[in-house]
N, C-alpha and C positions, 0 to 999 in steps of 0.2 A: 781915818785909815792910814797905814803906812802905803805909799805906793813903792810897788816893786817892779823892777825890769828884769826878767827872769829868761835865761838861755840855757835850753837842752840841748846835751849833745849827745847822738845815738854812735851805737858801735858799728862793728864790721858787720855784713850782710843786710843792715838793718833798712828798711824800705818805709819806716815809720807805719807799721801798721797800726788799725785802728784800734786793736785789741790790747798792744802794749801798755806798761805803764806810765811812758815818757808820753805817748800820745794822751791817756787818760790823765793825766797830769797837766799838760798844756790844756786841755780842755777845762778842767775844774779851776784853774789858777785864770784863765781869760773868762770864765764865767763871773770870778768873785771881781774881776774890774783890774787886773793886773795884767802888765803889758806881756806877752810869752815871744819868745823868737825860738822857734823849731825848727833848723833847716833841715833839708834833706842836702847832706853834704855829698858831693862829686862823686860818683863811680864807688858807690859802699861796697859792690863784691869785689874789688879790685881798688883801692883806694891808694891815693900818691899821698905821703906825708906833706910835702912842700905845699902842694895843691890845700890839703885841709888845712895846714897852719895859717895859709893865707886867708881860706874862708873865714877861719876863727877869729884872725885880725878883724876882717871885716864888721864880722858881726858882734865883735865886741865893742868898736866903733859905735855900733849904731845901737848900745843900750841906751836907754833915755837917760837923761841928764837930770838930776834933782831925785833921782829914786834909788831905792836899796835895789844893787845891782848882784843877783844871786846866780851862779854855775852849777847845773845837774851834769855830770858826764857818766855816763856808763861803758864799761867793756873797753873797747880800744880806744874811745874818746878820754878816756882816764891817760892812756898813753900818751895821746895828743895834747893835754892840758901839760901833762910835764914837759914833753918837749917845748912845749911854749914858756914854761915858767925857766926852764934851763938854756933858752933864748932870751929871754926878757922881751917876750913878743909886745910890742905897742899894743895899749889898751887893759894889760894886765892890773896896771895900779887902780884902776877904776872899780874895781870889784870887789864886792864888798864881804862876802862867803862863797866857799866853794863844795860842793860834795860830790867826793870821788865814789863810783859805784862798783864793785865786781871787775876790777882790771885784771886783764889776762896775764898770765906771767909771761917771761922773757921765753922759756923752752917751750912754750906751748905756739908762740909767735913765729919761733925759730924753724919748727915743722910745716907751716903753712908761707910758701914764696908771697903769696898775694898781700900779707901785711907783716912779713921778717923786719922791713925797713921801719917798723913803727917802736921795734924792739930796746934790744941792748947794745947797738951799734953804737961805736962812739962812746962807749960805758956810760948810757944817759943815768943811771942811778948813781953813778961815782960822781957825776957831775954834782949830782942833786945832794949826796950824802953831806950831813951836817948843815944844809943850806936850810933856812928858815922858808917856807913857804910864803906868799906873800900875803896871803890873807887868812882868815880864821878859815881851817880845812875839816873837813870830816871823811875817812876813809872807813867805807863798810863794804861787806862782801858774805856770801854764804860759807857756812863751816864745811861743805861740801861741795864746793865751786868744783867741777871737772876739769875749768881752764884755769885752776889755780894750785895744783897738786900741792906746790911746797907751804899753803897758807899764805894769807894775806898778810898777816905780820912779818914773818920772815921774809916775802917778797918783797914788800912794799913799808909797810908801817916802820920797821925797826930805820930802813936808810932814809925814811922820810921825817923820822922822829914823830911818828902819830901812832896812838893808840889805837888800832883797828877794832872796830865793832861787828863784831860774828852774828850772824843770823841764823839760827839753827833751821838744816833742811831747806834752805834758800836757793841751794845751788847757784846757777849764774845769775839768779834774778832777773829772768827773761819769761817770755811765753810757755816756754818750756817746763819753766819751773812753777806755772800758775799766775804770774804777776802780770797780771792784766789791769789790776788796780792795786795801788800801796796808798791806801789812807796816811800812814805815817810820813812818808815822804811828802806829802802835800802839808802835812803838820809842820815840817821842817822847812818848807818853803817859806812859812808864813812867821815860822819861830825858829832861829837856829839854833835854841836849846832844845827842841822839842826831841824824845826820845823815838829812834829809830827801830821799829818793829817789824817782824814777818806782817806780811799781808792781812 
């Protein structure tokens, strides 16, 4: 069996509730014998980008050597990941593949002072435009995500050079959308070619 070391990153206001698919995923991967890092990032209700970047670097450094290193980022942590890429954060090179799930758009972040610093200040996407992401990366979102009114392809996919995968009726892929479990994301963690489907 291929040994994997998986880092799961949550979004804004997420206190890692047991019902959330990320918690479910961490439990399933652990049961299968994989190493899982699923940290509670500091101050999730009023996060600081610099603090979260420091935490991300620390957790990347802690992923097990000699294993396949997998990152799953949801919502605000997608922006965290993109800031890390733009800054060439230490530890990125050791990651093997990445799944970016339901990023909120810059227009939405700008309406919330608590998270506006994660948005497009300094032209984040402009700095990433045309740049090859450092790992095989997949981008997935609901086709009706209320936090992504422009649509994921227009907001992120085109500038990142990714073809976004749309999940019908999946909204923000959170508990409100019914994502307490998500079997296909587990399949992706085990096989990067697996198809991502609705729950």
